[in-house]
C-alpha positions in Angstrom: 111.4 81.2 99.7 109.0 82.5 97.0 107.4 85.0 99.5 110.8 86.3 100.3 111.7 86.6 96.7 108.6 88.4 95.9 109.0 90.6 98.9 112.4 91.5 97.6 111.1 92.3 94.1 108.6 94.7 95.6 111.4 96.4 97.7 113.6 96.7 94.6 111.0 98.2 92.3 110.0 100.7 95.0 113.6 101.8 95.7 115.0 102.1 92.2 114.0 101.8 88.6 114.2 98.2 87.2 113.4 98.1 83.5 113.7 94.5 82.4 113.1 91.0 83.8 116.8 90.1 83.4 117.8 93.2 85.3 115.6 91.9 88.2 117.1 88.5 87.9 120.7 90.0 88.3 119.9 92.3 91.1 118.0 89.3 93.0 121.1 87.1 92.6 123.1 90.0 94.2 120.8 89.9 97.1 121.2 86.0 97.4 118.0 84.9 95.4 118.5 82.4 92.7 115.7 82.9 90.1 115.2 82.4 86.4 113.7 84.9 83.9 110.6 82.7 83.7 110.3 82.8 87.6 110.6 86.5 87.7 108.1 86.8 84.9 105.6 84.7 87.1 106.4 86.8 90.1 105.8 90.0 88.1 102.3 88.8 87.2 101.4 87.4 90.6 102.5 90.8 92.3 100.5 92.8 89.8 103.5 94.8 88.8 103.0 97.1 85.7 105.6 98.2 83.2 106.0 102.0 82.9 108.4 104.3 81.1 110.4 104.5 84.3 110.6 100.7 84.9 108.3 98.3 86.7 106.0 99.7 89.3 103.6 98.3 91.9 100.2 98.8 90.3 97.0 98.5 92.1 96.2 95.3 93.8 96.8 92.0 91.9 93.8 91.5 89.8 92.4 88.8 91.8 92.3 90.9 95.0 89.7 93.4 93.9 87.5 90.5 92.8 87.8 89.0 96.3 86.6 92.0 98.2 82.8 91.4 98.8 82.2 94.4 101.2 83.9 97.0 103.2 82.8 98.9 106.2 84.8 101.6 108.2 84.4 101.9 112.0 86.5 104.9 113.1 90.0 103.7 112.7 89.3 100.2 111.9 88.4 99.0 108.4 86.5 95.7 108.0 86.9 93.8 104.7 84.7 90.7 103.8 86.0 88.1 101.4 85.0 84.7 100.3 85.8 81.9 102.8 89.5 81.0 102.9 90.8 84.3 100.9 91.1 86.7 103.8 94.8 86.1 104.1 95.6 86.6 100.5 93.9 90.0 100.5 95.5 90.9 103.9 98.9 90.1 102.4 98.2 92.3 99.4 97.2 95.2 101.7 100.5 94.7 103.8 102.8 94.5 100.9 101.2 97.5 99.2 102.9 99.6 101.8 99.9 102.0 102.0 101.2 104.9 104.3 98.1 105.2 106.5 97.8 101.4 107.1 99.2 100.3 110.6 98.5 96.6 110.0 96.1 93.9 109.2 94.5 90.9 111.0 93.0 88.2 108.9 90.7 85.4 109.7 89.0 83.1 107.3 86.7 85.6 105.4 87.4 88.8 107.3 90.0 91.3 107.7 90.4 94.0 110.3 92.7 96.8 108.9 94.1 99.3 111.6 94.2 102.7 110.1 96.5 105.6 111.3 94.0 108.3 110.1 90.7 108.9 108.0 92.7 109.7 104.8 94.0 106.1 104.8 90.4 104.8 104.4 90.1 106.5 101.1 93.6 105.1 100.0 92.7 101.7 101.2 89.3 101.8 99.4 91.0 102.8 96.2 93.6 100.1 96.4 90.9 97.5 97.1 88.8 98.6 94.1 86.0 99.4 96.5 86.0 103.2 95.9 82.7 103.6 94.2 
């Protein structure tokens, strides 16, 4: 339920401006999700949403994600991401939910993620998203 609600929140803020947590609660209710303002507040924090003049927006990765990326390597159209043991699924989910245009998909193991890229430009966007663009 939480995962579906958070996915709905991400869809909402990408589709139209949402300015308040209460507005999110009401729109979620219209879509069949029962949530309190406190729940939505936690979701916003976990999703790493930022508040702008135009409403909530998906920022970079949730703060924890960039801390979990130990190393990255690109091999043609594959991008390998190494994380601490047990955290690859969390990082892969953040990549998937970010909706990066050039990312075709991810496959996560225990501590390694394979990201399939559509083109070379996608690698730059992915590195920037992961905080690995040094």
